[in-house]
C-alpha positions in Angstrom: -92.4 -87.2 137.4 -89.7 -87.3 135.0 -90.3 -85.4 132.0 -88.6 -87.5 128.9 -90.9 -85.8 126.4 -89.4 -82.0 127.3 -86.5 -82.2 124.7 -89.2 -83.6 122.2 -91.6 -81.0 123.0 -88.9 -78.2 122.4 -87.8 -79.8 119.0 -91.3 -79.9 117.9 -92.2 -76.2 119.2 -93.2 -77.1 122.8 -91.3 -74.8 124.9 -91.0 -71.4 123.1 -94.2 -72.5 121.1 -93.0 -72.8 117.6 -89.5 -72.9 115.5 -89.8 -70.1 112.7 -89.5 -67.0 114.5 -90.8 -63.6 113.1 -89.2 -60.6 114.8 -91.8 -57.5 114.3 -90.9 -55.7 117.7 -87.3 -54.6 117.2 -85.2 -54.7 120.8 -82.6 -52.6 121.8 -79.6 -52.4 124.6 -78.2 -49.6 125.6 -79.7 -47.6 122.1 -78.3 -50.3 120.0 -80.4 -53.0 118.3 -80.4 -56.5 119.3 -79.3 -58.7 116.6 -81.4 -61.6 116.3 -83.1 -61.1 119.6 -84.9 -64.2 118.9 -82.1 -66.5 119.3 -81.2 -65.1 122.8 -84.7 -66.0 124.1 -84.2 -69.3 122.2 -81.2 -70.4 123.9 -82.8 -69.7 127.5 -85.4 -72.0 126.4 -83.0 -74.7 125.6 -81.4 -74.5 129.0 -85.0 -74.2 130.6 -85.8 -77.5 128.9 -83.2 -79.0 130.1 -83.0 -77.9 133.4 -86.9 -79.0 134.0 -86.1 -82.7 132.4 -83.1 -82.7 135.0 -85.4 -81.6 138.2 -88.7 -83.6 137.4 -90.3 -80.0 136.4 -93.6 -79.4 134.3 -93.8 -77.1 131.4 -96.1 -76.9 128.6 -96.9 -75.2 125.1 -97.2 -72.0 126.5 -93.6 -71.9 128.3 -91.6 -69.2 127.0 -88.7 -66.7 128.0 -89.1 -63.1 127.5 -86.6 -60.3 128.0 -87.5 -57.6 130.9 -88.5 -54.3 129.4 -86.6 -51.3 130.4 -88.9 -48.3 130.6 -91.4 -47.1 127.9 -90.7 -48.3 124.2 -88.5 -46.0 122.3 -90.8 -45.8 118.9 -91.6 -49.2 117.8 -88.4 -50.4 119.6 -88.2 -51.9 123.4 -85.0 -51.4 125.6 -84.3 -54.7 127.3 -82.9 -55.0 130.9 -80.0 -57.3 131.7 -82.4 -60.0 132.7 -84.6 -62.7 131.2 -87.6 -64.3 132.7 -89.0 -67.8 131.8 -92.5 -69.3 132.6 -94.4 -70.9 133.3 -92.6 -73.6 134.7 -93.2 -75.8 137.8 -90.3 -77.6 139.8 -91.0 -80.0 143.0 -90.0 -76.8 145.3 -91.9 -74.2 143.7 -94.2 -72.5 145.8 -98.0 -71.9 144.8 -98.0 -69.0 142.4 -94.3 -69.0 142.0 -93.8 -70.2 138.3 -90.8 -68.0 136.8 -87.1 -68.4 136.5 -84.7 -65.7 135.7 -81.2 -65.4 134.3 -79.2 -62.8 133.3 -78.1 -61.4 129.6 -74.9 -59.3 128.8 -73.8 -57.4 126.2 -71.6 -59.4 123.2 -69.7 -58.8 120.3 -71.2 -56.0 117.6 -72.0 -57.2 114.1 -73.8 -55.7 111.3 -76.9 -56.4 112.5 -76.3 -54.9 116.1 -75.1 -55.6 119.2 -75.3 -59.4 120.3 -76.6 -60.3 123.6 -75.3 -63.5 125.6 -77.5 -65.2 127.8 -76.5 -66.8 131.2 -77.3 -70.3 131.9 -80.0 -70.6 134.3 -78.5 -71.8 137.8 -78.5 -75.4 138.7 -80.5 -74.9 142.1 -82.1 -72.1 141.3 -86.0 -71.7 142.6 -89.0 -70.7 140.9 -90.5 -67.2 142.1 -93.2 -65.0 141.7 -92.9 -62.3 138.6 -91.9 -59.3 140.7 -94.4 -56.3 140.6 -93.3 -53.7 138.0 -91.7 -56.1 135.4 -92.7 -55.7 132.0 -92.2 -58.9 129.6 -91.5 -58.8 125.8 -90.7 -60.9 123.0 -89.4 -60.5 119.3 -92.6 -62.3 118.3 -95.1 -59.9 120.2 -96.5 -62.7 122.1 -97.6 -62.1 125.9 -97.1 -64.4 128.6 -100.0 -66.7 129.9 -101.6 -65.6 133.2 -101.3 -67.4 136.3 -99.7 -70.8 136.5 -99.9 -70.6 132.5 -102.2 -73.7 132.2 -99.3 -76.0 134.1 -100.9 -79.4 135.0 -98.9 -80.0 138.4 -98.5 -83.9 139.1 -100.6 -85.2 142.4 -97.9 -85.9 144.9 -98.2 -89.0 147.4 -99.5 -87.8 151.0 -97.0 -87.5 153.8 -97.6 -89.5 157.4 -100.5 -88.3 159.7 -98.3 -88.5 162.2 -95.5 -86.1 160.6 -93.0 -84.3 163.0 -89.8 -83.0 162.2 -87.2 -80.6 163.0 -85.1 -79.7 160.3 -81.8 -77.5 159.9 -82.2 -74.7 157.4 -80.0 -76.4 154.4 -82.4 -79.5 154.7 -85.2 -77.5 154.8 -84.6 -75.0 152.1 -83.8 -78.4 150.1 -87.3 -79.6 150.5 -88.9 -76.4 149.6 -90.0 -75.4 153.0 -89.6 -72.0 153.6 -92.0 -70.4 156.2 -92.8 -66.7 155.3 -91.2 -64.5 157.5 -93.0 -63.1 160.6 -93.4 -59.1 161.0 -92.6 -59.3 164.6 -91.0 -62.9 166.4 -93.0 -64.5 168.5 -90.8 -65.0 171.9 -91.1 -67.9 174.5 -88.6 -67.7 177.1 -87.9 -70.1 179.9 -85.4 -70.3 182.6 -82.6 -72.9 180.9 -83.4 -71.6 177.2 -86.0 -70.3 175.2 -87.3 -69.9 171.4 -88.0 -67.2 168.9 -90.9 -68.0 166.0 -89.3 -66.2 163.4 -91.5 -67.4 160.4 -95.0 -69.5 159.7 -96.8 -70.8 157.1 -98.8 -73.4 155.6 -97.3 -75.9 152.6 -99.2 -77.5 149.8 -96.3 -79.9 149.4 -92.5 -80.4 149.9 -89.8 -82.3 148.9 -88.4 -82.8 145.6 -88.6 -85.3 142.9 -89.9 -89.1 144.0 -89.9 -87.4 147.4 -92.4 -84.9 147.3 -95.3 -85.2 149.7 -98.8 -83.2 150.0 -100.8 -83.0 153.4 -102.4 -86.4 154.7 -106.2 -86.4 153.8 -108.0 -84.1 156.3 -104.7 -82.5 157.6 -102.5 -79.2 157.2 -98.6 -79.3 156.6 -97.3 -76.4 158.8 -93.9 -74.7 158.9 -92.5 -72.8 161.5 -88.9 -71.2 161.5 -87.5 -71.3 165.2 -84.4 -69.8 166.5 -83.2 -70.8 169.6 -82.5 -67.8 172.4 -80.9 -67.5 176.0 -82.7 -68.5 179.1 -83.2 -66.2 182.1 -80.3 -67.9 183.6 -77.8 -67.0 180.8 -77.3 -63.6 182.6 -73.8 -63.0 183.9 -74.7 -62.2 187.1 -77.4 -64.6 187.5 -74.6 -67.4 186.4 -72.5 -66.3 189.0 -75.0 -66.9 191.8 -75.8 -70.6 190.0 -72.0 -71.4 190.2 -71.7 -70.0 193.9 -74.5 -72.1 195.0 -73.0 -75.0 193.1 -75.6 -75.1 190.1 -74.7 -76.1 186.5 -73.6 -73.7 183.8 -76.7 -74.2 182.1 -79.9 -75.4 183.9 -82.1 -76.5 181.0 -83.0 -79.5 182.7 -86.4 -78.6 183.8 -87.3 -77.3 180.3 -88.8 -79.0 177.7 -89.9 -78.2 174.0 -93.1 -80.0 172.8 -96.0 -80.4 170.1 -99.6 -81.0 171.5 -102.4 -81.6 169.3 -105.4 -82.1 170.9 -104.8 -84.8 173.7 -101.5 -86.0 172.1 -98.6 -84.4 173.3 -94.9 -85.4 172.1 -91.4 -84.1 172.9 -90.0 -82.5 169.7 -87.1 -84.4 168.6 -83.9 -82.3 168.3 -85.0 -79.8 170.6 -82.1 -79.9 173.2 -79.8 -78.8 169.7 -81.6 -75.4 170.0 -79.0 -73.8 171.6 -78.9 -69.7 171.6 -78.5 -68.4 167.6 -79.1 -72.1 166.7 -82.0 -71.9 163.7 -84.2 -74.9 162.5 -87.6 -75.2 160.7 -90.4 -77.4 162.5 -92.5 -79.4 160.1 -95.4 -81.0 161.5 -99.0 -82.5 160.2 -102.3 -81.1 161.8 -105.8 -82.4 161.6 -107.8 -79.6 160.6 -110.3 -80.2 162.9 -107.8 -80.2 165.9 -109.2 -78.1 168.9 -105.5 -77.7 170.0 -102.6 -77.5 167.9 -99.5 -75.8 170.0 -95.6 -75.6 170.2 -95.3 -75.7 174.1 -92.6 -74.7 176.0 -92.6 -76.4 179.6 -90.6 -76.0 182.8 -91.6 -75.9 186.6 -95.2 -76.3 186.0 -95.1 -73.1 183.7 -96.4 -74.2 180.1 -95.9 -71.2 177.5 -97.7 -72.0 173.8 -97.7 -70.9 170.1 -100.3 -72.0 168.1 -99.0 -73.9 165.3 -102.1 -73.0 163.0 -101.6 -69.6 163.7 -98.3 -68.6 164.8 -99.5 -66.3 167.8 -98.4 -66.7 171.5 -101.0 -68.2 173.8 -103.1 -65.7 175.8 -101.8 -67.1 179.1 -98.3 -66.5 178.6 -96.3 -64.5 181.0 -95.8 -61.2 179.1 -92.5 -60.6 180.2 -91.4 -64.1 179.0 -92.5 -63.1 175.3 -90.5 -59.8 175.4 -87.7 -59.6 172.6 -85.8 -57.1 175.0 -85.1 -57.7 178.4 -81.9 -55.9 179.6 -80.3 -52.7 179.3 -76.4 -51.8 180.1 -76.5 -48.9 182.8 -72.6 -48.3 182.9 -73.0 -44.5 182.3 -75.5 -44.3 185.3 -73.1 -43.3 188.4 -72.9 -40.6 191.0 -72.7 -39.5 194.4 -75.3 -39.3 197.5 -75.0 -37.2 200.7 -76.1 -39.2 203.2 -76.1 -39.0 207.1 -75.3 -41.8 209.9 -77.4 -41.1 213.3 -77.0 -42.6 216.1 -79.5 -41.4 219.1 -78.9 -37.8 218.8 -75.4 -38.0 217.0 -74.8 -38.0 213.4 -72.4 -37.7 210.7 -72.6 -36.7 207.2 -70.9 -38.2 204.4 -70.7 -38.6 200.4 -71.7 -42.0 199.1 -70.9 -43.0 195.6 -73.0 -45.6 193.7 -72.0 -47.3 190.3 -74.9 -49.1 188.4 -73.8 -51.8 185.9 -77.4 -53.5 184.4 -80.7 -54.0 184.6 -82.9 -56.9 183.4 -86.5 -57.9 183.3 -87.2 -61.6 184.7 -90.1 -63.7 185.3 -88.5 -66.0 188.1 -87.1 -64.7 191.3 -83.7 -66.3 190.9 -82.1 -69.9 190.7 -83.8 -72.8 192.0 -86.7 -70.5 193.2 -90.2 -71.2 192.0 -91.6 -68.2 192.8 -92.4 -66.0 190.1 -93.9 -63.0 188.9 -97.6 -62.2 188.2 -98.6 -62.9 184.5 -98.8 -59.2 183.4 -95.9 -58.4 186.0 -92.1 -58.5 186.2 -89.2 -58.6 188.5 -86.5 -55.4 187.4 -83.3 -57.0 188.7 -80.8 -54.2 189.1 -76.8 -54.6 189.5 -74.2 -52.3 190.7 -72.0 -51.3 193.6 -71.8 -48.4 196.2 -69.1 -47.0 198.5 -70.5 -45.7 201.9 -68.1 -44.4 204.4 -65.5 -45.6 202.6 -66.4 -49.3 202.7 -67.6 -50.7 199.3 -70.8 -52.7 199.1 -73.8 -54.0 196.8 -76.3 -51.6 196.0 -78.9 -51.2 199.1 -82.5 -51.5 198.3 -83.6 -49.3 201.5 -82.5 -46.3 199.5 -83.9 -47.4 195.9 -87.6 -46.7 194.9 -88.8 -47.0 191.1 -90.8 -44.0 190.0 -93.6 -45.3 187.0 -94.3 -43.0 184.2 -98.2 -42.9 185.9 -96.6 -41.4 189.0 -97.0 -44.4 191.0 -93.9 -45.9 192.8 -92.7 -49.4 193.3 -89.8 -50.1 196.5 -86.6 -52.1 195.9 -86.6 -55.3 197.9 -83.4 -57.9 198.2 -84.6 -61.4 196.8 -81.8 -63.1 198.6 -81.5 -64.4 201.9 -77.8 -63.7 202.0 -76.1 -61.0 204.0 -73.1 -61.2 201.4 -75.0 -61.0 198.0 -77.7 -58.6 197.8 -80.3 -59.5 194.9 -82.1 -56.0 194.3 -85.8 -56.6 192.3 -88.5 -54.0 191.7 -91.7 -55.6 191.0 -93.0 -53.6 187.6 -95.6 -54.1 184.8 -94.6 -56.6 182.1 -94.5 -54.1 179.6 -91.9 -51.5 181.4 -90.0 -49.7 179.2 -88.7 -46.6 181.0 -89.1 -45.3 184.6 -87.3 -43.1 187.2 -84.9 -44.7 190.0 -85.0 -42.2 193.3 -82.3 -42.8 195.8 -83.9 -41.9 199.0 -84.8 -43.2 202.2 -83.3 -44.8 205.4 -81.3 -48.2 206.1 -82.1 -48.9 209.9 -80.0 -51.2 212.0 -81.0 -53.7 215.0 -78.9 -51.3 217.3 -80.9 -48.2 216.6 -78.4 -46.9 214.2 -79.5 -45.6 210.7 -77.8 -44.3 207.4 -80.2 -42.2 205.2 -80.1 -40.3 201.9 -80.1 -36.5 202.9 -81.0 -34.9 199.6 -83.2 -37.1 196.8 -81.2 -38.3 193.5 -82.8 -39.4 190.4 -81.7 -41.3 187.3 -83.9 -42.2 184.4 -83.5 -46.0 183.3 -85.2 -47.3 180.3 -85.8 -50.8 178.2 -87.1 -50.4 175.1 -88.8 -53.7 173.6 
């Protein structure tokens, strides 16, 4: 709604209220009297009126600008901070309850009447905001600000389409006044090919600017989710090496899709392929208020992970480990030596074996091309490292590795591959695993009756924090 009357209101006493200023309340700047303090605010109000007209804003007779007070009054005088607040004012991208604009003031030249202040223009792209807690406002005429929305009459916006579904880049979302409140903790859905973090969620009463402003369709909610792309399980360097060795593609995303399900209707999310690791997007969707189901869905290999579009919460059936933010750790500092014994019948020989762990990662899938996966509340703790046994380099030996959990229970390591030349060690642990103790013990048995065993147990602490 263009406000062609704004300048007329100002000239007749609209923004700022009236032309004839009285200044019964003196104001000071760093202990000096502010000369013509009312004129400083009047300049800000002219600027506010012009900005409101240019941006299809709404003001009224109670819209004014105020100094921000600095501490307690000094006698009858009010010390001012280097900022001016103007409101109430509505702009097309204003959030509910956010009807104030801020600008700066600075010290100018001294005059016989005191120090003059210069007010900066309100930035062209400024967004209205809520008045911060603790900010006390003051004017030379002693008037107090109107509470709440200041009696603004906000024009109704036409409804958005009932089937609205958009995935916007952050800049485009910001220009349309779409800014989902930041979540305390991100909600994670991680697949094999890629994943997403939901970092913000909220309901909008409108979006857009000027003639493009839209409100929810009748009987619908406008919901916005801030989404960041993250790497899937296939992004691990060791996993990728195995993928390439087996002739796979570097990014195995073909089986992974991001969708929106509302009731019985399920649609692919336009632009989801652009959600590479680190890419940020804002999902804007219209959802009927009576919809029984309204979810963002990450689907692959028969697995469906969900986040509620209404609440922003993860689905109850999501595998726990795929919802973790931290799933890997560097183990380069874990190295040592073991005393081992090779035995064949009655003969044996002792030697020293060395180990160097590289990294550990919690995973849901057993590996590339494998549809086998951990239980809903479990995870595979994948270990990578090297050993040297009898002067021969090789992968870690699963028969020598056990995990002792904090509750005292133990889990044995296994080789998840069917290959003799590549050992992929995994230990099945609870999905909320954060720490445990690796125990080197046990014996490696050969078909010819020979064995190589650890003579003295060795322990290493391992931690993955979420």
